[in-house]
N, CA, C and O atoms as CSV, one atom per row, in Angstrom:
chain,resi,resn,atom,element,x,y,z
A,1,MET,N,N,99.695,114.041,49.294
A,1,MET,CA,C,100.030,113.646,47.963
A,1,MET,C,C,99.372,114.217,47.054
A,1,MET,O,O,99.542,113.942,45.866
A,2,VAL,N,N,98.295,115.334,47.587
A,2,VAL,CA,C,97.245,115.834,46.689
A,2,VAL,C,C,98.222,117.579,46.414
A,2,VAL,O,O,97.885,118.268,45.451
A,3,ASN,N,N,98.879,117.860,46.958
A,3,ASN,CA,C,99.777,119.107,46.804
A,3,ASN,C,C,101.151,119.099,46.220
A,3,ASN,O,O,101.930,120.049,46.145
A,4,HIS,N,N,101.358,117.558,45.717
A,4,HIS,CA,C,102.646,117.038,45.451
A,4,HIS,C,C,102.678,116.287,44.101
A,4,HIS,O,O,103.637,115.570,43.816
A,5,LEU,N,N,101.493,116.473,43.164
A,5,LEU,CA,C,101.358,115.777,42.018
A,5,LEU,C,C,102.508,116.082,41.370
A,5,LEU,O,O,102.654,115.261,40.464
A,6,GLU,N,N,103.493,116.953,41.400
A,6,GLU,CA,C,104.742,116.694,40.251
A,6,GLU,C,C,105.605,115.708,40.588
A,6,GLU,O,O,106.204,114.996,39.782
A,7,ASN,N,N,105.713,115.630,42.322
A,7,ASN,CA,C,106.436,114.283,42.420
A,7,ASN,C,C,106.259,112.838,42.075
A,7,ASN,O,O,107.088,111.989,42.402
A,8,CYS,N,N,104.961,112.523,41.287
A,8,CYS,CA,C,104.355,111.359,41.088
A,8,CYS,C,C,105.081,110.630,40.379
A,8,CYS,O,O,105.598,111.179,39.405
A,9,ILE,N,N,105.404,108.982,40.648
A,9,ILE,CA,C,106.316,108.244,40.674
A,9,ILE,C,C,105.393,106.581,39.930
A,9,ILE,O,O,105.767,105.453,39.609
A,10,ASP,N,N,104.356,107.173,39.945
A,10,ASP,CA,C,103.226,106.144,38.958
A,10,ASP,C,C,103.422,106.308,37.973
A,10,ASP,O,O,103.509,107.423,37.459
A,11,TYR,N,N,103.605,104.802,37.172
A,11,TYR,CA,C,104.004,105.101,35.749
A,11,TYR,C,C,102.317,105.436,34.968
A,11,TYR,O,O,102.149,105.732,33.785
A,12,ARG,N,N,101.747,105.355,35.521
A,12,ARG,CA,C,100.225,105.971,35.002
A,12,ARG,C,C,100.509,107.354,34.940
A,12,ARG,O,O,100.172,107.890,33.885
A,13,GLY,N,N,101.011,108.034,35.748
A,13,GLY,CA,C,101.203,109.666,35.805
A,13,GLY,C,C,100.493,110.450,36.374
A,13,GLY,O,O,99.356,110.021,36.573
A,14,SER,N,N,100.758,111.739,36.830
A,14,SER,CA,C,100.217,112.740,37.781
A,14,SER,C,C,98.427,112.873,37.453
A,14,SER,O,O,97.645,112.949,38.401
A,15,ASN,N,N,97.908,112.890,35.913
A,15,ASN,CA,C,96.835,113.201,35.134
A,15,ASN,C,C,96.002,111.919,36.384
A,15,ASN,O,O,95.207,112.114,37.303
A,16,TYR,N,N,96.560,110.812,35.925
A,16,TYR,CA,C,95.981,109.481,36.434
A,16,TYR,C,C,95.444,109.689,38.014
A,16,TYR,O,O,94.365,109.630,38.604
A,17,LEU,N,N,96.484,109.896,38.258
A,17,LEU,CA,C,96.796,109.939,39.999
A,17,LEU,C,C,95.867,110.983,40.506
A,17,LEU,O,O,95.487,110.807,41.663
A,18,ASN,N,N,95.480,111.896,39.963
A,18,ASN,CA,C,94.756,113.298,40.154
A,18,ASN,C,C,93.283,112.617,40.274
A,18,ASN,O,O,92.550,112.714,41.259
A,19,SER,N,N,92.974,111.852,38.980
A,19,SER,CA,C,91.625,111.301,38.564
A,19,SER,C,C,91.513,110.326,39.983
A,19,SER,O,O,90.402,110.277,40.510
A,20,ILE,N,N,92.202,109.853,40.365
A,20,ILE,CA,C,91.620,109.028,41.442
A,20,ILE,C,C,91.186,109.616,42.829
A,20,ILE,O,O,90.385,109.223,43.678
A,21,PHE,N,N,92.027,110.725,42.740
A,21,PHE,CA,C,91.438,112.058,43.976
A,21,PHE,C,C,90.380,112.482,43.686
A,21,PHE,O,O,89.642,112.663,44.655
A,22,VAL,N,N,89.805,112.831,42.315
A,22,VAL,CA,C,88.876,113.528,41.894
A,22,VAL,C,C,87.599,112.432,42.342
A,22,VAL,O,O,86.616,112.837,42.961
A,23,ALA,N,N,87.769,111.020,41.939
A,23,ALA,CA,C,86.907,109.654,42.446
A,23,ALA,C,C,86.907,109.348,43.527
A,23,ALA,O,O,85.996,108.587,43.855
A,24,ILE,N,N,87.597,109.644,44.268
A,24,ILE,CA,C,87.428,109.833,45.893
A,24,ILE,C,C,86.779,110.839,46.663
A,24,ILE,O,O,86.185,110.742,47.736
A,25,ALA,N,N,87.096,112.291,45.583
A,25,ALA,CA,C,86.172,113.004,46.394
A,25,ALA,C,C,84.734,112.968,45.739
A,25,ALA,O,O,83.970,113.102,46.695
A,26,GLU,N,N,84.225,112.890,44.951
A,26,GLU,CA,C,82.993,112.377,44.239
A,26,GLU,C,C,82.385,111.316,45.126
A,26,GLU,O,O,81.272,111.483,45.626
A,27,THR,N,N,83.201,110.076,45.352
A,27,THR,CA,C,82.523,109.014,45.778
A,27,THR,C,C,81.768,109.588,47.387
A,27,THR,O,O,80.681,109.222,47.834
A,28,LEU,N,N,82.559,110.390,47.903
A,28,LEU,CA,C,82.257,110.826,49.406
A,28,LEU,C,C,80.690,111.968,49.196
A,28,LEU,O,O,79.835,112.115,50.069
A,29,GLY,N,N,80.683,112.527,48.050
A,29,GLY,CA,C,79.928,113.256,48.036
A,29,GLY,C,C,80.098,114.742,47.346
A,29,GLY,O,O,79.171,115.529,47.153
A,30,PHE,N,N,81.546,114.965,47.002
A,30,PHE,CA,C,82.097,116.097,46.832
A,30,PHE,C,C,82.582,116.547,45.566
A,30,PHE,O,O,83.107,115.668,44.883
A,31,THR,N,N,82.534,117.809,45.035
A,31,THR,CA,C,82.870,118.408,43.777
A,31,THR,C,C,84.014,118.688,43.561
A,31,THR,O,O,84.452,118.840,42.420
A,32,SER,N,N,84.864,118.833,44.864
A,32,SER,CA,C,86.458,118.897,44.823
A,32,SER,C,C,87.468,118.166,46.008
A,32,SER,O,O,87.320,117.976,47.215
A,33,VAL,N,N,88.264,117.943,45.307
A,33,VAL,CA,C,89.109,117.135,46.438
A,33,VAL,C,C,89.053,118.174,47.657
A,33,VAL,O,O,88.211,118.092,48.551
A,34,GLU,N,N,89.997,119.112,47.597
A,34,GLU,CA,C,89.997,120.031,49.063
A,34,GLU,C,C,88.856,119.772,49.393
A,34,GLU,O,O,88.943,119.473,50.584
A,35,ASN,N,N,87.516,119.676,48.989
A,35,ASN,CA,C,86.182,119.824,49.961
A,35,ASN,C,C,86.153,118.512,50.734
A,35,ASN,O,O,85.662,118.489,51.863
A,36,ALA,N,N,86.786,117.150,50.030
A,36,ALA,CA,C,86.651,116.045,50.475
A,36,ALA,C,C,87.557,116.029,51.447
A,36,ALA,O,O,87.099,115.400,52.401
A,37,ILE,N,N,89.063,116.587,51.734
A,37,ILE,CA,C,89.967,116.723,52.613
A,37,ILE,C,C,89.886,117.472,53.709
A,37,ILE,O,O,90.586,117.298,54.706
A,38,THR,N,N,88.798,118.573,53.543
A,38,THR,CA,C,88.206,119.246,54.507
A,38,THR,C,C,87.330,118.483,55.304
A,38,THR,O,O,87.437,118.427,56.529
A,39,PHE,N,N,86.404,117.851,54.603
A,39,PHE,CA,C,85.175,116.965,55.066
A,39,PHE,C,C,86.256,115.938,56.070
A,39,PHE,O,O,85.921,115.924,57.254
A,40,PHE,N,N,87.239,115.269,55.790
A,40,PHE,CA,C,87.562,114.121,56.415
A,40,PHE,C,C,88.316,114.560,58.066
A,40,PHE,O,O,88.033,114.048,59.149
A,41,ARG,N,N,89.193,115.510,57.829
A,41,ARG,CA,C,89.531,116.621,58.730
A,41,ARG,C,C,88.895,116.819,59.992
A,41,ARG,O,O,89.320,116.794,61.147
A,42,THR,N,N,87.728,117.030,59.469
A,42,THR,CA,C,86.447,117.804,60.249
A,42,THR,C,C,86.092,116.449,61.022
A,42,THR,O,O,86.250,116.328,62.237
A,43,MET,N,N,85.621,115.493,60.230
A,43,MET,CA,C,85.152,113.910,60.552
A,43,MET,C,C,86.210,113.743,62.220
A,43,MET,O,O,85.889,113.864,63.402
A,44,LEU,N,N,87.714,113.375,61.436
A,44,LEU,CA,C,88.741,113.150,62.570
A,44,LEU,C,C,88.559,114.158,63.934
A,44,LEU,O,O,88.598,113.898,65.136
A,45,ALA,N,N,88.341,115.424,63.189
A,45,ALA,CA,C,88.293,115.864,64.973
A,45,ALA,C,C,87.115,116.260,65.547
A,45,ALA,O,O,87.204,116.723,66.685
A,46,GLU,N,N,85.641,116.168,64.856
A,46,GLU,CA,C,84.594,115.379,65.619
A,46,GLU,C,C,84.981,114.291,66.294
A,46,GLU,O,O,84.666,114.218,67.482
A,47,MET,N,N,85.593,113.433,65.797
A,47,MET,CA,C,85.563,112.146,66.682
A,47,MET,C,C,86.858,112.208,67.737
A,47,MET,O,O,87.441,111.185,68.093
A,48,GLU,N,N,87.241,113.592,68.203
A,48,GLU,CA,C,88.041,113.723,68.742
A,48,GLU,C,C,89.013,113.295,68.953
A,48,GLU,O,O,89.579,113.564,70.013
A,49,MET,N,N,89.670,112.323,67.859
A,49,MET,CA,C,91.029,112.075,67.478
A,49,MET,C,C,92.215,112.609,68.393
A,49,MET,O,O,92.621,113.586,67.763
A,50,LYS,N,N,92.729,112.531,69.158
A,50,LYS,CA,C,94.309,113.145,69.701
A,50,LYS,C,C,95.405,112.885,68.676
A,50,LYS,O,O,95.371,111.946,67.881
A,51,TYR,N,N,96.478,113.879,68.764
A,51,TYR,CA,C,97.035,113.904,68.176
A,51,TYR,C,C,98.370,113.304,69.230
A,51,TYR,O,O,98.328,113.654,70.410
A,52,PRO,N,N,99.715,112.263,68.685
A,52,PRO,CA,C,100.278,111.677,69.728
A,52,PRO,C,C,101.082,112.919,70.309
A,52,PRO,O,O,101.298,113.806,69.483
A,53,VAL,N,N,101.628,113.155,71.776
A,53,VAL,CA,C,102.157,113.767,72.211
A,53,VAL,C,C,103.849,113.418,72.213
A,53,VAL,O,O,104.019,112.200,72.161
A,54,ALA,N,N,104.806,113.995,72.248
A,54,ALA,CA,C,105.911,113.729,72.259
A,54,ALA,C,C,106.846,114.277,73.553
A,54,ALA,O,O,107.051,115.490,73.588
A,55,SER,N,N,107.112,113.887,74.044
A,55,SER,CA,C,107.886,113.904,75.425
A,55,SER,C,C,108.966,114.737,75.104
A,55,SER,O,O,108.829,115.900,75.484
A,56,ASP,N,N,110.275,114.394,74.352
A,56,ASP,CA,C,111.060,115.005,73.667
A,56,ASP,C,C,111.049,114.871,72.101
A,56,ASP,O,O,111.525,113.857,71.589
A,57,CYS,N,N,110.687,115.551,71.580
A,57,CYS,CA,C,110.006,115.803,70.181
A,57,CYS,C,C,111.175,115.822,69.230
A,57,CYS,O,O,110.879,115.285,68.163
A,58,GLU,N,N,112.564,116.328,69.292
A,58,GLU,CA,C,113.594,115.980,68.453
A,58,GLU,C,C,113.974,114.574,68.282
A,58,GLU,O,O,113.934,113.827,67.304
A,59,ALA,N,N,114.511,114.347,70.001
A,59,ALA,CA,C,114.848,112.598,69.547
A,59,ALA,C,C,113.697,112.114,68.961
A,59,ALA,O,O,113.798,111.921,67.750
A,60,GLU,N,N,112.518,111.835,69.521
A,60,GLU,CA,C,111.396,111.262,68.859
A,60,GLU,C,C,111.722,111.539,66.837
A,60,GLU,O,O,112.170,110.851,65.920
A,61,LEU,N,N,111.338,112.514,66.950
A,61,LEU,CA,C,111.488,113.161,65.481
A,61,LEU,C,C,112.628,111.991,64.394
A,61,LEU,O,O,112.382,111.324,63.389
A,62,GLU,N,N,113.805,112.183,65.159
A,62,GLU,CA,C,114.838,111.427,64.474
A,62,GLU,C,C,114.905,110.311,64.622
A,62,GLU,O,O,115.567,109.687,63.793
A,63,LEU,N,N,114.166,109.471,65.884
A,63,LEU,CA,C,114.128,108.443,65.654
A,63,LEU,C,C,113.282,107.702,64.244
A,63,LEU,O,O,113.600,106.855,63.410
A,64,LEU,N,N,112.139,108.478,64.493
A,64,LEU,CA,C,110.585,108.035,63.504
A,64,LEU,C,C,111.380,108.148,62.028
A,64,LEU,O,O,111.122,107.271,61.203
A,65,ILE,N,N,112.095,108.934,61.763
A,65,ILE,CA,C,113.020,109.163,60.344
A,65,ILE,C,C,113.627,108.315,59.975
A,65,ILE,O,O,113.555,107.742,58.887
A,66,LYS,N,N,114.613,108.046,61.231
A,66,LYS,CA,C,115.240,106.471,60.989
A,66,LYS,C,C,114.893,105.373,60.970
A,66,LYS,O,O,115.735,104.533,60.655
A,67,SER,N,N,113.797,105.024,61.232
A,67,SER,CA,C,112.984,103.813,61.554
A,67,SER,C,C,112.600,103.762,60.289
A,67,SER,O,O,112.488,102.569,60.005
A,68,VAL,N,N,112.238,104.681,59.035
A,68,VAL,CA,C,111.331,104.426,57.880
A,68,VAL,C,C,112.123,103.717,57.030
A,68,VAL,O,O,113.302,103.968,56.779
A,69,ASN,N,N,111.011,102.219,56.285
A,69,ASN,CA,C,112.004,101.802,55.684
A,69,ASN,C,C,111.825,102.006,53.877
A,69,ASN,O,O,111.277,101.109,53.236
A,70,PRO,N,N,112.363,103.305,53.160
A,70,PRO,CA,C,112.622,103.347,52.129
A,70,PRO,C,C,111.938,102.359,51.054
A,70,PRO,O,O,111.205,102.839,50.190
A,71,LEU,N,N,112.234,100.706,51.129
A,71,LEU,CA,C,111.653,99.722,50.470
A,71,LEU,C,C,109.847,99.902,50.713
A,71,LEU,O,O,109.268,100.225,49.676
A,72,ARG,N,N,109.272,99.790,51.501
A,72,ARG,CA,C,108.090,100.035,51.719
A,72,ARG,C,C,107.567,101.053,51.185
A,72,ARG,O,O,106.399,100.865,50.845
A,73,LEU,N,N,108.036,102.203,50.947
A,73,LEU,CA,C,107.581,103.157,50.337
A,73,LEU,C,C,107.461,103.366,48.939
A,73,LEU,O,O,106.964,104.385,48.459
A,74,LYS,N,N,108.006,102.211,48.135
A,74,LYS,CA,C,107.828,102.058,46.931
A,74,LYS,C,C,106.511,101.974,46.209
A,74,LYS,O,O,106.508,101.873,44.983
A,75,ASN,N,N,105.584,102.004,46.780
A,75,ASN,CA,C,104.253,101.399,46.248
A,75,ASN,C,C,103.448,103.046,46.385
A,75,ASN,O,O,102.419,103.422,45.823
A,76,ASN,N,N,104.250,103.725,47.238
A,76,ASN,CA,C,103.301,105.188,47.030
A,76,ASN,C,C,103.699,106.078,46.034
A,76,ASN,O,O,104.832,106.462,45.744
A,77,PRO,N,N,102.540,106.374,45.516
A,77,PRO,CA,C,102.040,107.317,44.163
A,77,PRO,C,C,103.297,108.414,44.220
A,77,PRO,O,O,103.808,108.828,43.179
A,78,ILE,N,N,103.702,108.805,45.425
A,78,ILE,CA,C,104.292,110.170,45.212
A,78,ILE,C,C,105.628,109.913,45.814
A,78,ILE,O,O,105.593,109.378,46.921
A,79,ARG,N,N,106.633,110.145,45.387
A,79,ARG,CA,C,108.248,110.184,46.076
A,79,ARG,C,C,108.263,110.516,47.333
A,79,ARG,O,O,108.119,111.731,47.468
A,80,LEU,N,N,108.392,109.873,48.434
A,80,LEU,CA,C,109.081,110.716,49.515
A,80,LEU,C,C,110.179,110.888,50.246
A,80,LEU,O,O,110.537,110.163,51.174
A,81,THR,N,N,110.838,112.041,49.755
A,81,THR,CA,C,112.470,112.289,50.016
A,81,THR,C,C,111.929,112.350,52.147
A,81,THR,O,O,110.955,112.429,52.895
A,82,ASP,N,N,113.504,112.236,52.137
A,82,ASP,CA,C,113.574,112.185,53.489
A,82,ASP,C,C,112.786,113.892,54.422
A,82,ASP,O,O,112.180,114.142,55.464
A,83,TYR,N,N,113.266,114.578,53.328
A,83,TYR,CA,C,112.813,115.931,53.897
A,83,TYR,C,C,111.381,115.784,54.215
A,83,TYR,O,O,110.909,115.972,55.336
A,84,VAL,N,N,110.443,115.297,52.737
A,84,VAL,CA,C,109.004,115.045,52.701
A,84,VAL,C,C,108.716,114.230,54.070
A,84,VAL,O,O,107.681,114.445,54.701
A,85,ILE,N,N,109.776,113.187,54.546
A,85,ILE,CA,C,108.915,112.335,55.623
A,85,ILE,C,C,109.520,113.064,57.180
A,85,ILE,O,O,108.974,112.867,58.266
A,86,LYS,N,N,110.661,113.858,56.985
A,86,LYS,CA,C,110.554,114.988,57.965
A,86,LYS,C,C,109.680,115.789,58.313
A,86,LYS,O,O,109.577,116.064,59.509
A,87,GLN,N,N,108.624,116.506,57.135
A,87,GLN,CA,C,107.862,117.347,57.319
A,87,GLN,C,C,106.197,116.407,57.459
A,87,GLN,O,O,105.159,117.010,57.731
A,88,CYS,N,N,106.231,115.263,57.275
A,88,CYS,CA,C,104.806,114.931,57.643
A,88,CYS,C,C,105.162,114.886,59.257
A,88,CYS,O,O,104.516,115.665,59.959
A,89,TYR,N,N,106.273,113.917,59.994
A,89,TYR,CA,C,106.178,113.658,61.030
A,89,TYR,C,C,106.433,114.856,62.342
A,89,TYR,O,O,106.036,114.792,63.505
A,90,GLU,N,N,107.315,116.037,61.598
A,90,GLU,CA,C,106.722,117.342,62.341
A,90,GLU,C,C,105.449,117.606,62.394
A,90,GLU,O,O,104.992,118.087,63.431
A,91,ASN,N,N,104.801,117.403,61.527
A,91,ASN,CA,C,103.324,118.109,61.396
A,91,ASN,C,C,102.638,117.065,62.121
A,91,ASN,O,O,101.847,117.623,62.882
A,92,ILE,N,N,102.572,115.831,62.239
A,92,ILE,CA,C,102.220,115.282,63.415
A,92,ILE,C,C,102.437,115.612,64.640
A,92,ILE,O,O,101.520,115.698,65.456
A,93,LEU,N,N,104.136,115.921,65.029
A,93,LEU,CA,C,104.249,115.937,66.443
A,93,LEU,C,C,104.479,117.221,66.606
A,93,LEU,O,O,105.462,117.114,67.338
A,94,LYS,N,N,104.337,118.269,66.494
A,94,LYS,CA,C,104.391,119.473,66.880
A,94,LYS,C,C,102.861,120.149,66.867
A,94,LYS,O,O,102.700,121.320,67.211
């Protein structure tokens, strides 16, 4: 979301949304959102959380994309297009 503030659909605007990300970073003790994200990713790696492994990546990718309910995404502050959803799942599965 941080990298796509131009797609903000929250009525309060992208500056407001960015201020929320900054507040979260500061709460975690960081001076930048990017440092907080790096910390979070490092923490997940240290917990040795495994990513899911797809046996048939393309078929599973299509199934996941088709299973997304767009109505459930309306509360997300960043517009999630079909392309963005596909990218998210590709990053997880590959």
